[in-house]
C-alpha positions in Angstrom: -99.3 -55.0 14.6 -102.7 -56.7 14.4 -105.7 -54.5 13.9 -108.4 -55.5 16.4 -110.7 -52.7 15.5 -113.9 -52.6 13.6 -113.9 -53.2 9.8 -117.0 -52.7 7.7 -117.9 -53.5 4.1 -120.7 -52.4 1.8 -122.9 -54.9 -0.1 -120.2 -55.2 -2.8 -117.6 -56.1 -0.2 -115.8 -52.7 -0.5 -114.3 -51.3 2.7 -116.3 -48.6 4.4 -114.6 -48.2 7.8 -111.4 -49.5 9.4 -108.2 -51.0 8.0 -108.0 -54.7 7.3 -104.5 -56.3 8.1 -105.1 -59.3 5.8 -105.4 -61.8 8.6 -108.7 -63.7 8.1 -108.5 -66.4 10.8 -110.7 -65.4 13.8 -112.4 -62.5 12.0 -116.0 -62.0 13.2 -118.5 -61.1 10.4 -121.9 -59.6 11.2 -124.2 -59.7 8.2 -126.7 -56.8 8.1 -129.5 -57.2 5.6 -129.0 -59.4 2.5 -125.6 -60.4 1.1 -124.6 -62.8 -1.7 -121.1 -64.0 -1.2 -119.5 -66.7 -3.4 -122.2 -69.4 -3.7 -124.3 -68.4 -0.7 -127.1 -66.0 -0.1 -127.4 -64.6 3.4 -130.6 -63.0 4.7 -130.2 -61.6 8.2 -132.9 -60.6 10.7 -133.0 -56.8 11.1 -133.0 -56.9 14.9 -130.8 -59.9 15.5 -128.3 -60.2 12.6 -126.3 -63.3 11.7 -122.8 -63.4 13.1 -120.1 -65.8 11.9 -116.5 -66.4 12.8 -114.0 -67.1 10.0 -111.7 -70.1 10.8 -109.2 -72.2 8.8 -112.1 -74.6 8.3 -114.6 -72.0 7.0 -117.4 -70.0 8.5 -118.6 -70.9 12.0 -122.1 -69.7 13.0 -122.0 -67.8 16.3 -125.4 -66.2 16.8 -128.3 -64.3 15.2 -131.3 -65.1 13.1 -131.8 -65.5 9.4 -131.3 -67.9 6.5 -128.4 -69.1 4.4 -129.2 -70.4 0.9 -126.7 -72.6 -1.0 -127.1 -71.2 -4.6 -125.6 -74.3 -6.1 -128.0 -76.8 -4.5 -130.9 -74.5 -3.6 -130.7 -75.8 0.0 -131.9 -73.3 2.5 -130.9 -73.3 6.2 -132.7 -71.3 8.9 -130.5 -70.2 11.8 -132.0 -69.0 15.1 
């Protein structure tokens, strides 16, 4: 059975709420505050947080305001 409920993580990517069924494709991630994940640093607007969808091709930006910095290259992207 697929879990379509809410799943929350803390800043260290530890589960806070919900049960993850292991299926990543189609997962919607809302980033609240600042998060460093792999080689990227996300800084999300407090009122309009960044939202991404995880697909087989990677993260797809859906909505929200903030910045994403590539820690390998230093390149910074502003999303609005």
